[in-house]
N, C-alpha and C positions, 0 to 999 in steps of 0.2 A: 703784793699789788701787781707785780709783773704777770703773775699767773692769771689774775682776773683780766688784765689787759689782753693777754693772749686768747683767753676764752672768748672775750667779746669780739676780737678780730676774727676768729674762726667763725663765730656765730653770725656776724654780719657780712661775711664774705660769700656765703652760700646763696647764689642767686640764679634765677632763670628768667628768660625774656618772655614777657607777656605778649598777647596779641597786640596790645597798644604800643609795643616797642619799649615799654618801661621794664625795669628789672625788678623781680620779686624775690625776696629772701625765702629760700626753700624751707629751711629749718623752722623759721619763725612762722611761716605760712602753715606748716604742719601743726605746730603747737597751737596756734590761734584757731585753726579749724576744729581742733579737739575741744578747746574751750567753748567754741560756738555750739558744738554738738551737746556739750554738758550744760549749756545755759537753759535749763528746764524752767527757770523763772521768767524767761523772756516773754513779753506780751505779744499777742498775735494781732497784726494789723487787720483792720476791717471788722474784728470781733471784739477785742479788748480795748481798742482805741481806733479812732479814725482821724486822718489828717486831711487838710485842704490846702494843696500846694499853691493854687492860684497863679499869679504872674511871675515872670522872671525879673529878679531885682536888677537895678542898674548900677552904674558906677558911683561910688561915693569918694570924694577927694579925702586924702589923709588929713585928719584933724577937723573935718567938717561934721556937723551933727544934723545935716539935712539929707534926707533920703526920700526920693519919690516913692510913694506907697503903691506897690503893685499887688497888694493883697488887702482887700477891704474887710475880710473876715479873719478870724483867728486861724492859726496853723492847726491847733487841735480842736477838731469839731466835737470830739467825744473821747472821754477816757473813763473806763470802768474803775472808779475810785474804790469801790468796795473790794474788787479783786486786787487792786494795787496794794491796798492797806492790809489785805488778808495774807499777803506774802511777807514772811518775817523779815527778810533782808530789806525789802522796800520800806516796810513800816519803820524799821530802825533808821534807815537812810533818811526818810522824811523828817524824823525827829531832829536830825542834825542841821537841817537847812536854815533854821532861824537862830543859830548859835554865834553868828559872826557880824562884826562891823563891816559894812560894805566898802567904806573908803579906806584906801591905804594911807598910812601916816597916823591912823587912829589905833592905839594899842588895843589888842584883844584882851578881854577879861574872861578867863575860863573858870566857870563855877564847878564845884564838885559834882553837881548834877550833870553838867555838860561833859565832864571827864568820863563819868559813868556811861553816858549815852555813846561816847566814842568807843568805849570798850565793848559795850553791848553790840554795837554794829560790827566790830571786828569779830567778836565771838560768833555772831549770827552768820556772817559770810564764811567763816572757817568751818562751819558745819556742812557747807555745800560740797558736792562732789567736784564741782568746778575749781573751788579754791584748794581743795585737797590735791587735785591734779597739778595745779600751779605750784603748790608748795613742794610736792615730790619732784617736779621738774627742776625747780631752783636748787633743791638739795643735791640732786644728781649732778647739776652743773657747778656745785661748790659755791653758790652765791647766797645760800640761806642756811641757817641752822636746822637740823632735823627735829629738834625739840619744838613742839607746837607753841609752848609758852614764849620761847625765845623768838620764834618766827612772828608771833603776834606783836611782840615788842618792836621787831624790825618794821612791820607794817605800820605800827603807830608812828615811828620816827619818820618814815617815808611820807606819810599822809597827814599826820596831825601835829607833828612837832612845829611849834611857832617859830617864826624867823622874821627878820627885818626885810621887808620888800622896799619900803620907803626909808632911806637912811636917816631921815630927819626925825623919825619918831621911834616908838618902842617896837616890840614884837607885834607886827600888825597883820601877819598873813601865815598861811600854811598851804600845803598842796591841795588838801581837800577843799578848802575855801575857794581857792583860785579856780580849780578845774570844775567843781560841781556846783558851787554856790554863785560865784562871780564876784568881781570887785570893780571899783572905779578908781581911776588914778587922777588925783587933784580935781575931781569933779568934772573932768573933761573927756575921759576915755574909758570904755568898757574893757576890762581884762577878764579872760576866762569865760565862765558861764557856758560850759560845753555839755551840760547834762539835760536830757530831755524832760525828766521829771520836774526839775527846777524851772525849766522853760515853761512847761505846762502850768505849774502852780503860779508862777509870776504873771503869765498871760491871763489866767483865770482871775487874778486879783487886780488886773488892769495896769500892771507895771511894765509888762512887755508888749510891744506892738510889732508883730511880724510884718515885714516889708516885702517878702518874696524869697524864692529860692535862687541860688547862684548857679549858673551854668554858662558854658561858652556861647551857646546860641540856642535858639528855640527848638532845634532838633534834639538837643540833649536834655529835654525835660525829664526829670526823675519821675519815678512811679510813686503812687501813694501807699504802696506796701514796702517801699525801700526802707531798710533799717539804718541807712547812713545818709545824711543830707548836709549840704552846704547852705547856710541860711544867712539872711540879712535881717536885722531887727533893731529896734530901739528899746532901751531899758532905762527907766528912771530919767527919760529925756535925752539920753546919750545914744548915739548910733554905733552899732557894730557892723562894719561894711561886709564882713564875711566871717562866719564862725562854723566850724565843722562839728557835727554832733551825731552820735549813735541815737537811734530812735527805737524805743520799745525794749532795749536790752536791760538786763538786771545790773544793779550797782556792782555786784561781785564780778561780773564779766569785765567791766571797765577797770576795776581795781586790779584784777589779775593780769589783764592785758598790759596795762601801763607799768605795773610793778615789774613784770618780766623784762620789758624793754629797758626800764630804768636800771635794774640790777645787772643786766647783761652788757651794759656799756659803761665806760668811764668818761665818755665825752660830755662836755658842757651841754651840747645839743645833739640829740640823735634823731635822725630822720630815716625811716626805713619803709620800703614798699612791700606790701603783702597782698595776697589774694585770700579773702575770707568769704566763704560761701560764694555769692555771685559778684562780690565787690572787689575791685582793685583799689586799695587805700594807701595813702601815705600816712604813717603814724609818726607823730612828732612828740618827743619828750625832752624837756629841758630840766636840768638839775639845779637845785639851790643847795649846795653843800651835800648833806646826806639826805636831803628831802627833794620831793618833786616841786619844781617851780611852775611848770605847766605841762599839760599833755592833752592832745586832741587828735581826732582823725580828720583827714582831708579826703573826700571822695574823688578818685581819679576816673574811674569808669565803673559801670554797672551793666550787666547783661550785654557785655561787649560794646557798650556805648562809651566812646571817649568823651570825657567832659572837659 
């Protein structure tokens, strides 16, 4: 365990100062940019999908479920669903989105069909060059087994192993559900839901109401081809004051990115600043034992705009 701790300390100590004055982790920046280059399944803004940013969202008090709507139209104006569903990893990912109870405290019942869907998703992402690169990197760092079958089991435990999020109930959550699907806490608060595909599908079905983008001021308006956004929205009648999300990226990109950060740190919560493509991001990963509790990006700046 000490060896792992030392590796993570070395890993998270390599930093450089960005133009914004924030420190970026050099090694992680290098690794994540390689993942970005290998993300051939990423959809193209303006072609494969179009978003409508509209107004800048305002302040929402903690615990409040009222937000002034600064966006009267949907965030996603268009998504090429035929293309989305023709990409194997996206198709398997979409199959997983209806497998969970939204509310914490309600035990999950996992059918044999759902277990198979989980395995098919892991099998599909493991065929991509992106995940092969992530696996090789983690093997080199001594954080993952070289055997592909054992690595798949490790991924399963990190993302799909059920655990108690609400202590009063049974096994009611897992990393995948929290990050990609979203949960509600006691019917009062949105937790997770950091995935653009789930956001789009929930918005299309009338469950999500986009309220506007989050930024410091009007000069920091993001672009409609940005691949990372800070959003405000309501879901099933509850408001999320701010939620960070990648836009257009493949599910394997997010799984690889957050798995690497999770395995390279032993901390309960890891927050690291990186520069990926044109974006300076804070990436946050919280652990729940041997599994991911939550993980999400927070956009700090883009195209040298400080947000």
